[in-house]
PDB file of N, CA, C, O and CB in Angstrom:
ATOM      1  N   MET A   1    -228.502-139.669-117.718  1.00  0.00           N
ATOM      2  CA  MET A   1    -228.191-140.771-116.829  1.00  0.00           C
ATOM      3  C   MET A   1    -228.123-140.226-115.411  1.00  0.00           C
ATOM      4  O   MET A   1    -227.407-139.256-115.162  1.00  0.00           O
ATOM      5  CB  MET A   1    -226.858-141.470-117.233  1.00  0.00           C
ATOM      6  N   PRO A   2    -228.843-140.819-114.487  1.00  0.00           N
ATOM      7  CA  PRO A   2    -228.798-140.330-113.114  1.00  0.00           C
ATOM      8  C   PRO A   2    -227.453-140.590-112.468  1.00  0.00           C
ATOM      9  O   PRO A   2    -226.766-141.558-112.795  1.00  0.00           O
ATOM     10  CB  PRO A   2    -229.892-140.971-112.293  1.00  0.00           C
ATOM     11  N   SER A   3    -227.086-139.715-111.549  1.00  0.00           N
ATOM     12  CA  SER A   3    -225.839-139.907-110.822  1.00  0.00           C
ATOM     13  C   SER A   3    -225.896-141.218-110.064  1.00  0.00           C
ATOM     14  O   SER A   3    -226.920-141.554-109.468  1.00  0.00           O
ATOM     15  CB  SER A   3    -225.571-138.732-109.859  1.00  0.00           C
ATOM     16  N   GLY A   4    -224.792-141.965-110.084  1.00  0.00           N
ATOM     17  CA  GLY A   4    -224.730-143.227-109.372  1.00  0.00           C
ATOM     18  C   GLY A   4    -225.399-144.373-110.109  1.00  0.00           C
ATOM     19  O   GLY A   4    -225.828-145.345-109.486  1.00  0.00           O
ATOM     20  N   GLU A   5    -225.490-144.272-111.413  1.00  0.00           N
ATOM     21  CA  GLU A   5    -226.123-145.321-112.213  1.00  0.00           C
ATOM     22  C   GLU A   5    -225.322-146.604-112.085  1.00  0.00           C
ATOM     23  O   GLU A   5    -224.091-146.576-112.114  1.00  0.00           O
ATOM     24  CB  GLU A   5    -226.240-144.897-113.699  1.00  0.00           C
ATOM     25  N   ASN A   6    -226.014-147.732-111.943  1.00  0.00           N
ATOM     26  CA  ASN A   6    -225.284-148.991-111.849  1.00  0.00           C
ATOM     27  C   ASN A   6    -224.982-149.524-113.239  1.00  0.00           C
ATOM     28  O   ASN A   6    -225.499-149.017-114.235  1.00  0.00           O
ATOM     29  CB  ASN A   6    -226.082-150.026-111.041  1.00  0.00           C
ATOM     30  N   SER A   7    -224.141-150.551-113.300  1.00  0.00           N
ATOM     31  CA  SER A   7    -223.663-151.057-114.580  1.00  0.00           C
ATOM     32  C   SER A   7    -224.769-151.682-115.420  1.00  0.00           C
ATOM     33  O   SER A   7    -224.647-151.737-116.644  1.00  0.00           O
ATOM     34  CB  SER A   7    -222.576-152.065-114.352  1.00  0.00           C
ATOM     35  N   ILE A   8    -225.844-152.154-114.794  1.00  0.00           N
ATOM     36  CA  ILE A   8    -226.921-152.797-115.537  1.00  0.00           C
ATOM     37  C   ILE A   8    -227.595-151.815-116.496  1.00  0.00           C
ATOM     38  O   ILE A   8    -227.943-152.187-117.616  1.00  0.00           O
ATOM     39  CB  ILE A   8    -227.953-153.384-114.573  1.00  0.00           C
ATOM     40  N   SER A   9    -227.780-150.586-116.073  1.00  0.00           N
ATOM     41  CA  SER A   9    -228.489-149.611-116.895  1.00  0.00           C
ATOM     42  C   SER A   9    -227.549-148.690-117.677  1.00  0.00           C
ATOM     43  O   SER A   9    -228.012-147.777-118.361  1.00  0.00           O
ATOM     44  CB  SER A   9    -229.397-148.784-116.025  1.00  0.00           C
ATOM     45  N   ALA A  10    -226.263-148.911-117.586  1.00  0.00           N
ATOM     46  CA  ALA A  10    -225.295-148.054-118.268  1.00  0.00           C
ATOM     47  C   ALA A  10    -225.224-148.390-119.761  1.00  0.00           C
ATOM     48  O   ALA A  10    -225.405-149.541-120.159  1.00  0.00           O
ATOM     49  CB  ALA A  10    -223.903-148.199-117.624  1.00  0.00           C
ATOM     50  N   LEU A  11    -224.963-147.385-120.562  1.00  0.00           N
ATOM     51  CA  LEU A  11    -224.697-147.615-121.974  1.00  0.00           C
ATOM     52  C   LEU A  11    -223.343-148.295-122.107  1.00  0.00           C
ATOM     53  O   LEU A  11    -222.467-148.104-121.264  1.00  0.00           O
ATOM     54  CB  LEU A  11    -224.736-146.286-122.779  1.00  0.00           C
ATOM     55  N   LEU A  12    -223.166-149.081-123.153  1.00  0.00           N
ATOM     56  CA  LEU A  12    -221.927-149.824-123.343  1.00  0.00           C
ATOM     57  C   LEU A  12    -220.708-148.900-123.362  1.00  0.00           C
ATOM     58  O   LEU A  12    -219.674-149.229-122.782  1.00  0.00           O
ATOM     59  CB  LEU A  12    -221.992-150.624-124.635  1.00  0.00           C
ATOM     60  N   LYS A  13    -220.824-147.744-124.027  1.00  0.00           N
ATOM     61  CA  LYS A  13    -219.681-146.831-124.081  1.00  0.00           C
ATOM     62  C   LYS A  13    -219.334-146.308-122.694  1.00  0.00           C
ATOM     63  O   LYS A  13    -218.158-146.132-122.374  1.00  0.00           O
ATOM     64  CB  LYS A  13    -219.974-145.660-125.026  1.00  0.00           C
ATOM     65  N   HIS A  14    -220.347-146.058-121.867  1.00  0.00           N
ATOM     66  CA  HIS A  14    -220.084-145.603-120.500  1.00  0.00           C
ATOM     67  C   HIS A  14    -219.499-146.733-119.663  1.00  0.00           C
ATOM     68  O   HIS A  14    -218.614-146.509-118.837  1.00  0.00           O
ATOM     69  CB  HIS A  14    -221.374-145.071-119.847  1.00  0.00           C
ATOM     70  N   LEU A  15    -219.994-147.943-119.878  1.00  0.00           N
ATOM     71  CA  LEU A  15    -219.491-149.101-119.146  1.00  0.00           C
ATOM     72  C   LEU A  15    -218.018-149.339-119.466  1.00  0.00           C
ATOM     73  O   LEU A  15    -217.221-149.617-118.570  1.00  0.00           O
ATOM     74  CB  LEU A  15    -220.319-150.352-119.481  1.00  0.00           C
ATOM     75  N   ALA A  16    -217.659-149.231-120.741  1.00  0.00           N
ATOM     76  CA  ALA A  16    -216.265-149.433-121.145  1.00  0.00           C
ATOM     77  C   ALA A  16    -215.346-148.398-120.500  1.00  0.00           C
ATOM     78  O   ALA A  16    -214.275-148.742-120.001  1.00  0.00           O
ATOM     79  CB  ALA A  16    -216.139-149.366-122.671  1.00  0.00           C
ATOM     80  N   LEU A  17    -215.758-147.151-120.511  1.00  0.00           N
ATOM     81  CA  LEU A  17    -214.939-146.101-119.889  1.00  0.00           C
ATOM     82  C   LEU A  17    -214.880-146.269-118.376  1.00  0.00           C
ATOM     83  O   LEU A  17    -213.830-146.059-117.768  1.00  0.00           O
ATOM     84  CB  LEU A  17    -215.493-144.714-120.237  1.00  0.00           C
ATOM     85  N   ALA A  18    -216.001-146.647-117.766  1.00  0.00           N
ATOM     86  CA  ALA A  18    -216.021-146.864-116.313  1.00  0.00           C
ATOM     87  C   ALA A  18    -215.098-148.012-115.940  1.00  0.00           C
ATOM     88  O   ALA A  18    -214.409-147.949-114.922  1.00  0.00           O
ATOM     89  CB  ALA A  18    -217.456-147.153-115.819  1.00  0.00           C
ATOM     90  N   TRP A  19    -215.079-149.066-116.759  1.00  0.00           N
ATOM     91  CA  TRP A  19    -214.188-150.198-116.512  1.00  0.00           C
ATOM     92  C   TRP A  19    -212.732-149.731-116.541  1.00  0.00           C
ATOM     93  O   TRP A  19    -211.943-150.086-115.665  1.00  0.00           O
ATOM     94  CB  TRP A  19    -214.422-151.318-117.558  1.00  0.00           C
ATOM     95  N   LEU A  20    -212.385-148.944-117.541  1.00  0.00           N
ATOM     96  CA  LEU A  20    -211.017-148.422-117.616  1.00  0.00           C
ATOM     97  C   LEU A  20    -210.680-147.562-116.402  1.00  0.00           C
ATOM     98  O   LEU A  20    -209.583-147.659-115.852  1.00  0.00           O
ATOM     99  CB  LEU A  20    -210.830-147.608-118.898  1.00  0.00           C
ATOM    100  N   LEU A  21    -211.618-146.727-115.991  1.00  0.00           N
ATOM    101  CA  LEU A  21    -211.387-145.851-114.837  1.00  0.00           C
ATOM    102  C   LEU A  21    -211.199-146.641-113.543  1.00  0.00           C
ATOM    103  O   LEU A  21    -210.570-146.153-112.603  1.00  0.00           O
ATOM    104  CB  LEU A  21    -212.551-144.878-114.678  1.00  0.00           C
ATOM    105  N   ASN A  22    -211.740-147.856-113.492  1.00  0.00           N
ATOM    106  CA  ASN A  22    -211.643-148.684-112.292  1.00  0.00           C
ATOM    107  C   ASN A  22    -210.503-149.689-112.339  1.00  0.00           C
ATOM    108  O   ASN A  22    -210.255-150.380-111.351  1.00  0.00           O
ATOM    109  CB  ASN A  22    -212.929-149.410-112.078  1.00  0.00           C
ATOM    110  N   LYS A  23    -209.803-149.786-113.469  1.00  0.00           N
ATOM    111  CA  LYS A  23    -208.699-150.733-113.605  1.00  0.00           C
ATOM    112  C   LYS A  23    -207.492-150.249-112.822  1.00  0.00           C
ATOM    113  O   LYS A  23    -207.075-149.096-112.933  1.00  0.00           O
ATOM    114  CB  LYS A  23    -208.332-150.933-115.083  1.00  0.00           C
ATOM    115  N   GLU A  24    -206.941-151.156-112.030  1.00  0.00           N
ATOM    116  CA  GLU A  24    -205.718-150.831-111.298  1.00  0.00           C
ATOM    117  C   GLU A  24    -204.585-150.631-112.303  1.00  0.00           C
ATOM    118  O   GLU A  24    -204.434-151.410-113.244  1.00  0.00           O
ATOM    119  CB  GLU A  24    -205.361-151.955-110.266  1.00  0.00           C
ATOM    120  N   GLY A  25    -203.814-149.610-112.098  1.00  0.00           N
ATOM    121  CA  GLY A  25    -202.688-149.322-112.974  1.00  0.00           C
ATOM    122  C   GLY A  25    -203.012-148.349-114.098  1.00  0.00           C
ATOM    123  O   GLY A  25    -202.105-147.865-114.774  1.00  0.00           O
ATOM    124  N   ILE A  26    -204.279-148.058-114.307  1.00  0.00           N
ATOM    125  CA  ILE A  26    -204.667-147.063-115.305  1.00  0.00           C
ATOM    126  C   ILE A  26    -205.011-145.786-114.556  1.00  0.00           C
ATOM    127  O   ILE A  26    -205.990-145.731-113.812  1.00  0.00           O
ATOM    128  CB  ILE A  26    -205.880-147.557-116.187  1.00  0.00           C
ATOM    129  N   ASP A  27    -204.203-144.775-114.759  1.00  0.00           N
ATOM    130  CA  ASP A  27    -204.373-143.522-114.028  1.00  0.00           C
ATOM    131  C   ASP A  27    -205.205-142.490-114.779  1.00  0.00           C
ATOM    132  O   ASP A  27    -205.845-141.637-114.164  1.00  0.00           O
ATOM    133  CB  ASP A  27    -203.033-142.940-113.712  1.00  0.00           C
ATOM    134  N   THR A  28    -205.195-142.568-116.112  1.00  0.00           N
ATOM    135  CA  THR A  28    -205.869-141.547-116.910  1.00  0.00           C
ATOM    136  C   THR A  28    -206.576-142.195-118.086  1.00  0.00           C
ATOM    137  O   THR A  28    -206.030-143.088-118.734  1.00  0.00           O
ATOM    138  CB  THR A  28    -204.868-140.484-117.403  1.00  0.00           C
ATOM    139  N   VAL A  29    -207.778-141.748-118.357  1.00  0.00           N
ATOM    140  CA  VAL A  29    -208.525-142.173-119.537  1.00  0.00           C
ATOM    141  C   VAL A  29    -208.872-140.906-120.305  1.00  0.00           C
ATOM    142  O   VAL A  29    -209.478-139.983-119.760  1.00  0.00           O
ATOM    143  CB  VAL A  29    -209.823-143.004-119.154  1.00  0.00           C
ATOM    144  N   ILE A  30    -208.483-140.870-121.576  1.00  0.00           N
ATOM    145  CA  ILE A  30    -208.730-139.685-122.393  1.00  0.00           C
ATOM    146  C   ILE A  30    -209.648-140.076-123.546  1.00  0.00           C
ATOM    147  O   ILE A  30    -209.179-140.570-124.572  1.00  0.00           O
ATOM    148  CB  ILE A  30    -207.392-139.070-122.922  1.00  0.00           C
ATOM    149  N   PRO A  31    -210.961-139.857-123.383  1.00  0.00           N
ATOM    150  CA  PRO A  31    -211.873-140.188-124.481  1.00  0.00           C
ATOM    151  C   PRO A  31    -211.766-139.152-125.592  1.00  0.00           C
ATOM    152  O   PRO A  31    -211.515-137.975-125.332  1.00  0.00           O
ATOM    153  CB  PRO A  31    -213.327-140.277-123.973  1.00  0.00           C
ATOM    154  N   GLY A  32    -211.954-139.590-126.812  1.00  0.00           N
ATOM    155  CA  GLY A  32    -211.892-138.675-127.945  1.00  0.00           C
ATOM    156  C   GLY A  32    -213.266-138.467-128.552  1.00  0.00           C
ATOM    157  O   GLY A  32    -214.225-139.160-128.214  1.00  0.00           O
ATOM    158  N   GLY A  33    -213.342-137.520-129.436  1.00  0.00           N
ATOM    159  CA  GLY A  33    -214.595-137.247-130.129  1.00  0.00           C
ATOM    160  C   GLY A  33    -214.392-136.131-131.130  1.00  0.00           C
ATOM    161  O   GLY A  33    -213.470-135.325-131.002  1.00  0.00           O
ATOM    162  N   LYS A  34    -215.253-136.090-132.118  1.00  0.00           N
ATOM    163  CA  LYS A  34    -215.179-135.027-133.124  1.00  0.00           C
ATOM    164  C   LYS A  34    -215.853-133.749-132.655  1.00  0.00           C
ATOM    165  O   LYS A  34    -215.489-132.648-133.068  1.00  0.00           O
ATOM    166  CB  LYS A  34    -215.812-135.489-134.421  1.00  0.00           C
ATOM    167  N   ARG A  35    -216.847-133.915-131.780  1.00  0.00           N
ATOM    168  CA  ARG A  35    -217.610-132.752-131.320  1.00  0.00           C
ATOM    169  C   ARG A  35    -217.588-132.679-129.800  1.00  0.00           C
ATOM    170  O   ARG A  35    -217.429-133.693-129.121  1.00  0.00           O
ATOM    171  CB  ARG A  35    -219.067-132.812-131.832  1.00  0.00           C
ATOM    172  N   ALA A  36    -217.745-131.490-129.284  1.00  0.00           N
ATOM    173  CA  ALA A  36    -217.746-131.282-127.831  1.00  0.00           C
ATOM    174  C   ALA A  36    -218.843-132.098-127.158  1.00  0.00           C
ATOM    175  O   ALA A  36    -218.662-132.581-126.040  1.00  0.00           O
ATOM    176  CB  ALA A  36    -217.927-129.793-127.503  1.00  0.00           C
ATOM    177  N   ALA A  37    -219.966-132.253-127.824  1.00  0.00           N
ATOM    178  CA  ALA A  37    -221.077-133.026-127.252  1.00  0.00           C
ATOM    179  C   ALA A  37    -220.680-134.484-127.022  1.00  0.00           C
ATOM    180  O   ALA A  37    -221.132-135.106-126.061  1.00  0.00           O
ATOM    181  CB  ALA A  37    -222.304-132.958-128.173  1.00  0.00           C
ATOM    182  N   GLN A  38    -219.845-135.022-127.893  1.00  0.00           N
ATOM    183  CA  GLN A  38    -219.380-136.399-127.722  1.00  0.00           C
ATOM    184  C   GLN A  38    -218.497-136.521-126.485  1.00  0.00           C
ATOM    185  O   GLN A  38    -218.582-137.510-125.756  1.00  0.00           O
ATOM    186  CB  GLN A  38    -218.613-136.867-128.968  1.00  0.00           C
ATOM    187  N   ILE A  39    -217.670-135.544-126.249  1.00  0.00           N
ATOM    188  CA  ILE A  39    -216.808-135.556-125.061  1.00  0.00           C
ATOM    189  C   ILE A  39    -217.660-135.409-123.806  1.00  0.00           C
ATOM    190  O   ILE A  39    -217.451-136.120-122.823  1.00  0.00           O
ATOM    191  CB  ILE A  39    -215.748-134.422-125.133  1.00  0.00           C
ATOM    192  N   ARG A  40    -218.615-134.493-123.838  1.00  0.00           N
ATOM    193  CA  ARG A  40    -219.506-134.317-122.679  1.00  0.00           C
ATOM    194  C   ARG A  40    -220.249-135.614-122.370  1.00  0.00           C
ATOM    195  O   ARG A  40    -220.417-135.971-121.204  1.00  0.00           O
ATOM    196  CB  ARG A  40    -220.519-133.173-122.937  1.00  0.00           C
ATOM    197  N   GLU A  41    -220.685-136.306-123.392  1.00  0.00           N
ATOM    198  CA  GLU A  41    -221.386-137.579-123.205  1.00  0.00           C
ATOM    199  C   GLU A  41    -220.456-138.629-122.602  1.00  0.00           C
ATOM    200  O   GLU A  41    -220.876-139.391-121.731  1.00  0.00           O
ATOM    201  CB  GLU A  41    -221.953-138.082-124.543  1.00  0.00           C
ATOM    202  N   SER A  42    -219.218-138.680-123.043  1.00  0.00           N
ATOM    203  CA  SER A  42    -218.260-139.653-122.516  1.00  0.00           C
ATOM    204  C   SER A  42    -217.960-139.423-121.042  1.00  0.00           C
ATOM    205  O   SER A  42    -217.744-140.373-120.290  1.00  0.00           O
ATOM    206  CB  SER A  42    -216.971-139.600-123.311  1.00  0.00           C
ATOM    207  N   VAL A  43    -217.949-138.175-120.637  1.00  0.00           N
ATOM    208  CA  VAL A  43    -217.648-137.838-119.244  1.00  0.00           C
ATOM    209  C   VAL A  43    -218.691-138.437-118.298  1.00  0.00           C
ATOM    210  O   VAL A  43    -218.414-138.636-117.116  1.00  0.00           O
ATOM    211  CB  VAL A  43    -217.586-136.310-119.064  1.00  0.00           C
ATOM    212  N   ARG A  44    -219.868-138.718-118.806  1.00  0.00           N
ATOM    213  CA  ARG A  44    -220.921-139.293-117.967  1.00  0.00           C
ATOM    214  C   ARG A  44    -220.542-140.671-117.434  1.00  0.00           C
ATOM    215  O   ARG A  44    -221.207-141.183-116.534  1.00  0.00           O
ATOM    216  CB  ARG A  44    -222.220-139.388-118.752  1.00  0.00           C
ATOM    217  N   ALA A  45    -219.496-141.274-117.965  1.00  0.00           N
ATOM    218  CA  ALA A  45    -219.048-142.585-117.485  1.00  0.00           C
ATOM    219  C   ALA A  45    -218.625-142.538-116.024  1.00  0.00           C
ATOM    220  O   ALA A  45    -218.639-143.567-115.348  1.00  0.00           O
ATOM    221  CB  ALA A  45    -217.892-143.091-118.338  1.00  0.00           C
ATOM    222  N   VAL A  46    -218.253-141.373-115.528  1.00  0.00           N
ATOM    223  CA  VAL A  46    -217.841-141.289-114.119  1.00  0.00           C
ATOM    224  C   VAL A  46    -219.016-141.545-113.183  1.00  0.00           C
ATOM    225  O   VAL A  46    -218.809-141.801-111.997  1.00  0.00           O
ATOM    226  CB  VAL A  46    -217.228-139.912-113.820  1.00  0.00           C
ATOM    227  N   ASP A  47    -220.241-141.482-113.690  1.00  0.00           N
ATOM    228  CA  ASP A  47    -221.419-141.752-112.870  1.00  0.00           C
ATOM    229  C   ASP A  47    -221.754-143.243-112.774  1.00  0.00           C
ATOM    230  O   ASP A  47    -222.619-143.634-111.990  1.00  0.00           O
ATOM    231  CB  ASP A  47    -222.605-141.007-113.428  1.00  0.00           C
ATOM    232  N   VAL A  48    -221.070-144.075-113.569  1.00  0.00           N
ATOM    233  CA  VAL A  48    -221.333-145.513-113.547  1.00  0.00           C
ATOM    234  C   VAL A  48    -220.560-146.131-112.388  1.00  0.00           C
ATOM    235  O   VAL A  48    -219.342-145.985-112.282  1.00  0.00           O
ATOM    236  CB  VAL A  48    -220.936-146.182-114.903  1.00  0.00           C
ATOM    237  N   LEU A  49    -221.292-146.821-111.525  1.00  0.00           N
ATOM    238  CA  LEU A  49    -220.681-147.440-110.355  1.00  0.00           C
ATOM    239  C   LEU A  49    -220.433-148.919-110.626  1.00  0.00           C
ATOM    240  O   LEU A  49    -221.375-149.682-110.839  1.00  0.00           O
ATOM    241  CB  LEU A  49    -221.574-147.258-109.107  1.00  0.00           C
ATOM    242  N   LEU A  50    -219.172-149.319-110.619  1.00  0.00           N
ATOM    243  CA  LEU A  50    -218.816-150.721-110.811  1.00  0.00           C
ATOM    244  C   LEU A  50    -218.293-151.278-109.501  1.00  0.00           C
ATOM    245  O   LEU A  50    -217.376-150.720-108.897  1.00  0.00           O
ATOM    246  CB  LEU A  50    -217.764-150.886-111.941  1.00  0.00           C
ATOM    247  N   ASN A  51    -218.883-152.386-109.065  1.00  0.00           N
ATOM    248  CA  ASN A  51    -218.369-153.030-107.863  1.00  0.00           C
ATOM    249  C   ASN A  51    -217.396-154.135-108.269  1.00  0.00           C
ATOM    250  O   ASN A  51    -217.155-154.350-109.457  1.00  0.00           O
ATOM    251  CB  ASN A  51    -219.529-153.602-106.994  1.00  0.00           C
ATOM    252  N   GLU A  52    -216.849-154.822-107.296  1.00  0.00           N
ATOM    253  CA  GLU A  52    -215.846-155.854-107.572  1.00  0.00           C
ATOM    254  C   GLU A  52    -216.428-156.968-108.445  1.00  0.00           C
ATOM    255  O   GLU A  52    -215.747-157.482-109.333  1.00  0.00           O
ATOM    256  CB  GLU A  52    -215.307-156.442-106.255  1.00  0.00           C
ATOM    257  N   GLN A  53    -217.667-157.335-108.197  1.00  0.00           N
ATOM    258  CA  GLN A  53    -218.313-158.379-108.990  1.00  0.00           C
ATOM    259  C   GLN A  53    -218.463-157.936-110.448  1.00  0.00           C
ATOM    260  O   GLN A  53    -218.227-158.725-111.364  1.00  0.00           O
ATOM    261  CB  GLN A  53    -219.691-158.732-108.395  1.00  0.00           C
ATOM    262  N   ASP A  54    -218.849-156.690-110.662  1.00  0.00           N
ATOM    263  CA  ASP A  54    -218.956-156.154-112.025  1.00  0.00           C
ATOM    264  C   ASP A  54    -217.612-156.239-112.738  1.00  0.00           C
ATOM    265  O   ASP A  54    -217.534-156.673-113.887  1.00  0.00           O
ATOM    266  CB  ASP A  54    -219.453-154.692-111.998  1.00  0.00           C
ATOM    267  N   MET A  55    -216.559-155.822-112.049  1.00  0.00           N
ATOM    268  CA  MET A  55    -215.222-155.832-112.651  1.00  0.00           C
ATOM    269  C   MET A  55    -214.814-157.256-113.017  1.00  0.00           C
ATOM    270  O   MET A  55    -214.259-157.481-114.092  1.00  0.00           O
ATOM    271  CB  MET A  55    -214.186-155.209-111.689  1.00  0.00           C
ATOM    272  N   LYS A  56    -215.082-158.218-112.134  1.00  0.00           N
ATOM    273  CA  LYS A  56    -214.735-159.617-112.408  1.00  0.00           C
ATOM    274  C   LYS A  56    -215.525-160.154-113.591  1.00  0.00           C
ATOM    275  O   LYS A  56    -214.985-160.894-114.413  1.00  0.00           O
ATOM    276  CB  LYS A  56    -214.989-160.486-111.172  1.00  0.00           C
ATOM    277  N   GLN A  57    -216.791-159.791-113.683  1.00  0.00           N
ATOM    278  CA  GLN A  57    -217.617-160.255-114.792  1.00  0.00           C
ATOM    279  C   GLN A  57    -217.109-159.686-116.118  1.00  0.00           C
ATOM    280  O   GLN A  57    -217.049-160.406-117.115  1.00  0.00           O
ATOM    281  CB  GLN A  57    -219.086-159.860-114.569  1.00  0.00           C
ATOM    282  N   ILE A  58    -216.751-158.432-116.138  1.00  0.00           N
ATOM    283  CA  ILE A  58    -216.211-157.822-117.357  1.00  0.00           C
ATOM    284  C   ILE A  58    -214.889-158.479-117.731  1.00  0.00           C
ATOM    285  O   ILE A  58    -214.658-158.785-118.901  1.00  0.00           O
ATOM    286  CB  ILE A  58    -216.020-156.299-117.170  1.00  0.00           C
ATOM    287  N   GLU A  59    -214.022-158.698-116.751  1.00  0.00           N
ATOM    288  CA  GLU A  59    -212.735-159.361-117.008  1.00  0.00           C
ATOM    289  C   GLU A  59    -212.967-160.745-117.604  1.00  0.00           C
ATOM    290  O   GLU A  59    -212.273-161.142-118.540  1.00  0.00           O
ATOM    291  CB  GLU A  59    -211.902-159.472-115.703  1.00  0.00           C
ATOM    292  N   SER A  60    -213.942-161.480-117.066  1.00  0.00           N
ATOM    293  CA  SER A  60    -214.253-162.824-117.553  1.00  0.00           C
ATOM    294  C   SER A  60    -214.697-162.787-119.009  1.00  0.00           C
ATOM    295  O   SER A  60    -214.282-163.626-119.809  1.00  0.00           O
ATOM    296  CB  SER A  60    -215.340-163.469-116.687  1.00  0.00           C
ATOM    297  N   ILE A  61    -215.526-161.833-119.348  1.00  0.00           N
ATOM    298  CA  ILE A  61    -215.996-161.688-120.729  1.00  0.00           C
ATOM    299  C   ILE A  61    -214.830-161.368-121.658  1.00  0.00           C
ATOM    300  O   ILE A  61    -214.752-161.908-122.761  1.00  0.00           O
ATOM    301  CB  ILE A  61    -217.072-160.585-120.826  1.00  0.00           C
ATOM    302  N   LEU A  62    -213.938-160.509-121.226  1.00  0.00           N
ATOM    303  CA  LEU A  62    -212.810-160.103-122.066  1.00  0.00           C
ATOM    304  C   LEU A  62    -211.780-161.210-122.245  1.00  0.00           C
ATOM    305  O   LEU A  62    -211.057-161.228-123.241  1.00  0.00           O
ATOM    306  CB  LEU A  62    -212.143-158.886-121.475  1.00  0.00           C
ATOM    307  N   GLU A  63    -211.706-162.134-121.288  1.00  0.00           N
ATOM    308  CA  GLU A  63    -210.744-163.233-121.384  1.00  0.00           C
ATOM    309  C   GLU A  63    -211.172-164.278-122.397  1.00  0.00           C
ATOM    310  O   GLU A  63    -210.326-164.986-122.944  1.00  0.00           O
ATOM    311  CB  GLU A  63    -210.557-163.885-120.031  1.00  0.00           C
ATOM    312  N   ASP A  64    -212.474-164.391-122.658  1.00  0.00           N
ATOM    313  CA  ASP A  64    -212.988-165.420-123.584  1.00  0.00           C
ATOM    314  C   ASP A  64    -212.710-165.098-125.013  1.00  0.00           C
ATOM    315  O   ASP A  64    -213.080-165.866-125.901  1.00  0.00           O
ATOM    316  CB  ASP A  64    -214.460-165.601-123.407  1.00  0.00           C
TER     317      ASP A  64
END
C-alpha cells in the first residue's frame, strides 16, 4: 500500500484501524495477530488518510 493511501483504496482491516486511530478519545490501538507478519500488515493502517467526511460516513454506517 503506498504511503498516504486514501480510504477508497484501503483494505477494510486497514480502514477499521485507521478509523480507530482517528477517533477522538482513543489514544492507543493495539492490533493482535498470531504471526509477526499479521502485526506488520496491521501497522500499514497508519498510511490510510481519513478526512472529516470519511469519518462522518463511517460513523453514519455504524449508526445504522
